[in-house]
C-alpha positions as CSV (number, residue, x, y, z in Angstrom):
1,M,45.3,-26.1,-10.5
2,M,47.1,-27.3,-7.3
3,P,44.9,-29.7,-5.3
4,D,43.9,-29.0,-1.7
5,Q,46.6,-30.8,0.3
6,E,44.2,-31.2,3.2
7,G,41.8,-33.1,0.9
8,K,40.7,-36.5,2.3
9,R,40.1,-38.3,-0.9
10,I,42.1,-41.4,-1.8
11,F,42.5,-42.7,-5.4
12,V,43.6,-46.2,-6.0
13,V,44.9,-47.0,-9.5
14,G,45.3,-50.8,-9.8
15,S,44.0,-54.3,-10.3
16,I,40.6,-55.8,-9.9
17,N,40.4,-59.6,-9.9
18,M,38.1,-62.5,-9.1
19,D,39.8,-64.8,-6.7
20,V,39.1,-68.5,-7.1
21,V,40.1,-70.0,-3.7
22,S,40.5,-73.7,-3.0
23,K,41.3,-75.0,0.4
24,V,43.7,-77.9,0.9
25,D,45.2,-79.7,3.9
26,R,48.6,-79.0,2.4
27,F,50.2,-77.7,-0.8
28,P,51.0,-80.3,-3.5
29,Q,54.6,-81.1,-4.4
30,P,55.5,-80.7,-8.1
31,G,53.6,-83.2,-10.2
32,E,51.4,-84.2,-7.2
33,T,47.6,-83.9,-7.1
34,V,45.9,-83.3,-3.7
35,S,42.2,-83.2,-2.9
36,G,40.6,-79.9,-2.4
37,L,38.3,-79.2,0.6
38,G,36.1,-76.7,-1.3
39,T,36.3,-73.8,-3.7
40,S,34.9,-70.3,-3.4
41,F,34.8,-67.2,-5.5
42,F,35.9,-63.9,-3.9
43,P,36.3,-60.4,-5.4
44,G,39.9,-59.4,-5.0
45,G,42.9,-57.8,-6.7
46,K,45.5,-55.8,-4.9
47,G,44.1,-52.5,-6.1
48,A,40.5,-53.3,-5.4
49,N,41.4,-54.8,-2.0
50,Q,43.3,-51.7,-0.9
51,A,40.4,-49.5,-2.2
52,A,37.9,-51.5,-0.2
53,A,40.0,-51.4,2.9
54,A,40.5,-47.7,2.7
55,A,36.7,-47.1,2.2
56,K,35.7,-49.5,5.0
57,A,38.2,-47.7,7.3
58,G,36.4,-44.4,6.8
59,A,38.2,-42.7,3.8
60,A,36.5,-41.3,0.7
61,C,38.0,-43.6,-1.9
62,S,37.6,-44.0,-5.7
63,M,39.0,-46.8,-7.9
64,I,40.6,-46.4,-11.3
65,G,40.9,-49.8,-13.0
66,A,39.4,-52.2,-15.5
67,V,37.2,-55.3,-15.5
68,G,36.4,-57.6,-18.4
69,S,33.2,-58.1,-20.4
70,D,32.8,-61.6,-18.8
71,P,30.2,-62.4,-16.1
72,F,32.8,-61.6,-13.4
73,G,33.0,-57.9,-14.4
74,D,29.6,-56.8,-12.9
75,A,30.2,-58.8,-9.7
76,L,33.6,-57.2,-9.2
77,V,32.2,-53.7,-9.6
78,H,29.3,-54.4,-7.3
79,S,31.6,-55.7,-4.6
80,L,33.6,-52.4,-4.7
81,E,30.3,-50.4,-4.5
82,D,29.2,-52.5,-1.5
83,S,32.4,-51.5,0.2
84,G,31.8,-47.8,-0.4
85,V,34.3,-47.3,-3.2
86,G,33.5,-44.9,-6.0
87,V,33.5,-46.9,-9.3
88,Q,32.8,-44.2,-11.9
89,S,36.3,-44.7,-13.3
90,V,36.2,-48.5,-13.5
91,L,36.3,-49.3,-17.2
92,T,35.1,-52.4,-19.0
93,K,37.4,-54.0,-21.5
94,E,36.5,-56.6,-24.1
95,G,37.7,-60.0,-22.8
96,T,38.2,-61.6,-19.4
97,S,38.5,-60.0,-16.0
98,G,41.6,-60.4,-14.0
99,L,41.7,-63.9,-12.3
100,A,43.7,-65.1,-9.3
101,V,43.8,-68.9,-8.6
102,I,44.5,-69.2,-4.9
103,T,45.3,-72.3,-2.8
104,V,45.0,-71.9,1.0
105,S,46.5,-74.5,3.3
106,A,45.2,-75.6,6.7
107,D,47.6,-73.3,8.5
108,G,46.3,-70.2,6.6
109,E,49.2,-69.7,4.1
110,N,48.5,-69.2,0.4
111,H,49.9,-69.8,-3.1
112,I,48.6,-67.5,-5.9
113,V,48.7,-67.7,-9.7
114,L,47.6,-64.5,-11.3
115,S,46.2,-63.9,-14.8
116,E,46.0,-60.2,-15.5
117,G,43.1,-60.1,-18.0
118,A,41.5,-56.6,-18.2
119,N,44.1,-55.3,-15.8
120,G,46.7,-55.6,-18.5
121,M,44.7,-53.4,-20.8
122,L,44.5,-50.4,-18.5
123,T,46.6,-47.8,-20.3
124,A,48.2,-44.5,-19.3
125,D,45.7,-42.7,-21.4
126,D,42.8,-44.5,-19.6
127,A,44.2,-43.4,-16.2
128,A,44.8,-39.8,-17.4
129,A,41.3,-39.5,-18.8
130,E,39.8,-40.6,-15.4
131,T,42.1,-38.7,-13.1
132,D,41.2,-35.3,-11.5
133,W,43.7,-34.5,-8.8
134,G,41.7,-31.8,-7.1
135,G,41.3,-32.4,-3.4
136,V,43.1,-35.8,-3.5
137,Y,45.1,-36.7,-0.4
138,A,47.0,-39.6,-2.0
139,V,47.1,-42.1,-4.8
140,L,47.8,-45.7,-4.1
141,L,49.5,-48.0,-6.8
142,Q,50.7,-51.6,-6.9
143,N,52.3,-53.8,-9.6
144,E,49.3,-55.6,-11.1
145,I,48.6,-53.2,-13.9
146,P,51.1,-52.3,-16.7
147,W,54.2,-50.6,-15.3
148,E,54.0,-47.9,-18.0
149,T,50.6,-46.9,-16.7
150,S,51.8,-46.8,-13.1
151,K,54.8,-44.7,-14.0
152,A,52.5,-42.2,-15.9
153,V,50.3,-41.9,-12.8
154,I,53.2,-41.4,-10.5
155,R,54.6,-38.6,-12.5
156,S,51.2,-36.9,-13.0
157,A,50.3,-37.1,-9.3
158,S,53.7,-35.9,-8.2
159,E,53.6,-32.9,-10.6
160,A,50.2,-32.0,-9.2
161,G,51.5,-32.1,-5.6
162,V,49.6,-35.3,-4.7
163,R,51.1,-37.8,-2.3
164,V,52.1,-41.0,-4.2
165,W,52.0,-44.3,-2.3
166,L,53.5,-47.4,-4.0
167,N,53.2,-51.0,-2.9
168,P,55.5,-52.7,-5.5
169,A,53.7,-56.1,-5.4
170,P,54.4,-58.4,-7.0
171,A,58.0,-57.5,-6.2
172,R,60.0,-55.6,-8.7
173,E,62.8,-53.0,-8.7
174,V,61.7,-49.4,-8.6
175,P,63.6,-47.2,-11.0
176,A,65.9,-44.8,-9.2
177,E,64.4,-41.7,-10.8
178,L,61.0,-42.6,-9.4
179,L,61.9,-43.1,-5.8
180,P,62.1,-39.3,-5.0
181,L,58.6,-39.0,-6.3
182,L,57.2,-41.4,-3.7
183,D,55.8,-40.0,-0.5
184,T,55.3,-43.5,0.9
185,L,56.7,-46.9,-0.1
186,I,55.1,-49.9,1.5
187,V,56.8,-53.3,1.2
188,N,56.8,-56.7,2.9
189,E,60.0,-58.7,3.5
190,T,60.2,-60.0,-0.1
191,E,59.4,-56.7,-1.7
192,A,61.8,-54.8,0.6
193,S,64.6,-57.2,-0.4
194,A,63.9,-56.8,-4.1
195,V,63.7,-53.0,-4.1
196,S,66.5,-52.3,-1.7
197,G,69.0,-55.1,-2.5
198,I,69.2,-55.9,1.2
199,Q,67.9,-59.3,2.4
200,V,65.1,-58.6,4.9
201,A,64.1,-61.1,7.6
202,H,63.6,-59.1,10.8
203,I,63.3,-55.6,12.3
204,G,67.0,-55.0,12.1
205,S,67.4,-55.8,8.4
206,A,64.1,-54.0,7.7
207,E,65.5,-50.9,9.2
208,A,68.7,-51.2,7.1
209,A,66.6,-51.7,3.9
210,A,64.3,-48.7,4.8
211,S,67.4,-46.5,5.4
212,E,68.8,-47.5,2.0
213,L,65.5,-46.6,0.3
214,L,65.3,-43.3,2.1
215,S,68.8,-42.5,1.0
216,R,67.6,-43.0,-2.6
217,G,64.9,-40.4,-2.2
218,A,61.7,-42.1,-0.8
219,G,59.9,-39.9,1.7
220,R,58.7,-42.6,4.0
221,V,59.2,-46.4,4.0
222,V,56.9,-48.9,5.8
223,V,58.1,-52.5,6.0
224,T,55.6,-55.1,7.1
225,L,57.0,-58.3,8.7
226,G,53.9,-60.5,9.3
227,E,54.0,-61.8,12.9
228,Q,57.0,-59.6,13.7
229,G,54.9,-56.4,13.2
230,C,56.0,-53.5,11.1
231,L,58.6,-50.7,10.8
232,C,58.1,-47.1,9.6
233,A,61.1,-44.9,8.7
234,E,60.8,-41.3,7.5
235,S,63.1,-39.0,5.8
236,S,62.9,-36.6,8.8
237,G,64.7,-39.2,10.8
238,D,61.7,-40.5,12.7
239,R,61.5,-44.2,13.3
240,C,58.8,-46.4,14.9
241,A,58.1,-50.1,15.1
242,V,54.7,-51.5,15.9
243,P,54.1,-55.2,17.0
244,A,51.6,-57.4,15.3
245,Y,48.4,-58.4,17.1
246,K,48.3,-62.0,18.1
247,V,45.4,-63.9,16.4
248,E,44.8,-67.3,14.9
249,A,45.1,-67.0,11.2
250,A,42.5,-68.7,9.0
251,D,43.4,-67.1,5.6
252,T,46.2,-64.5,5.0
253,T,44.8,-63.5,1.6
254,A,44.5,-59.7,1.4
255,A,46.1,-59.1,4.8
256,G,48.8,-56.8,3.3
257,D,46.2,-55.0,1.2
258,T,44.0,-54.5,4.2
259,F,47.0,-53.0,6.2
260,I,47.8,-50.6,3.3
261,G,44.3,-49.4,2.8
262,A,43.6,-48.9,6.5
263,F,47.0,-47.2,7.0
264,A,46.2,-44.8,4.1
265,A,42.7,-44.1,5.5
266,A,44.0,-43.4,9.0
267,C,46.7,-41.0,7.6
268,A,44.1,-39.3,5.4
269,Q,42.0,-38.7,8.5
270,G,44.8,-37.0,10.4
271,S,46.5,-39.8,12.3
272,E,50.3,-39.7,12.9
273,S,52.4,-42.6,11.6
274,R,52.5,-44.7,14.8
275,E,48.8,-44.4,15.5
276,A,48.0,-45.1,11.8
277,L,50.3,-48.2,11.9
278,R,48.5,-49.6,15.0
279,F,45.1,-49.1,13.3
280,A,46.4,-50.8,10.2
281,A,47.9,-53.7,12.2
282,A,44.5,-54.2,13.9
283,A,42.7,-54.2,10.5
284,A,45.1,-56.8,9.1
285,A,44.8,-58.9,12.3
286,I,41.0,-59.1,11.9
287,A,41.3,-59.9,8.2
288,V,43.5,-63.0,8.7
289,T,40.8,-64.5,10.9
290,R,38.4,-64.4,8.0
291,H,38.2,-66.1,4.6
292,G,38.4,-64.3,1.3
293,A,39.9,-61.0,0.1
294,Q,37.4,-58.1,0.2
295,S,35.0,-60.2,2.3
296,S,37.6,-60.4,5.1
297,I,38.2,-56.6,5.4
298,P,36.8,-55.1,8.6
299,S,35.0,-51.8,9.0
300,K,36.3,-48.9,11.0
301,D,34.0,-49.7,13.9
302,E,35.3,-53.3,14.0
303,I,38.9,-52.1,13.9
304,E,38.3,-49.6,16.7
305,A,36.5,-52.2,18.8
306,F,39.3,-54.7,18.3
307,M,41.8,-52.1,19.4
308,A,39.8,-51.5,22.5
309,G,39.8,-55.1,23.3
310,E,36.2,-55.8,22.6
311,L,37.0,-58.4,19.9
312,A,39.9,-60.0,21.7
313,G,39.8,-63.8,21.4
314,E,37.3,-63.9,18.5
């Protein structure tokens, strides 16, 4: 049965992690020990973050993923529920949940070490059993679950006429045969460079990389450039660039995921690309002023107020 293309639901198939975040004045050099300024535990994972961002931005969103049988599992599921994400398809696997050890420096940059845990046990059969494409607007995927599982979801969704959005993070090459199945490819500078083969450092090189990926079959390419803003290029020939909002960053963890989830939510609710990009940029700007992953993601009301100038300077 062909799904309703006007459906507003978003599926996220991806990772669910507990982030163990330690603050430091500066990152250590190899072999060096530095004193931490405090450690906190935050629910995260690229998939879960994007799902939480989409739900908080007003979209109906469900998560397909896996947590472990350890004490973190329940906390991770409850965090998604608190964000408004449907968790009926979050599975429990015997063993540990995904774990990210994150070090955040005084200037808000981060280093991340990821242990996949239960995320690595999410199979293509698991995803297929939990997926009903009826009325789904788009499915969002990343690279923190097995690639074979992601490939199966991409093919299944594409065959069903559902938009496929891929954020290939951590960065890896996307097979040529899959690019034509992607409605939207969202990448930062590092990911754009890895996928396109073109070194990306600014808007000009981002446009060159986007053009290359469009020529290989992607329907739309969005390149995020941090403080330089973002670029959107579509197979129709449309191009637009949106500047970043100026804020003082406290923690950049989950900023990219917040952007992606908010962008997907805005598109699902009928926004055109430029309007959706501005909304997503505002969501990411708010997120970097806060600590943590899902805990930093703003609501739709907060995003709209920020865009209206009511949160300027906070």
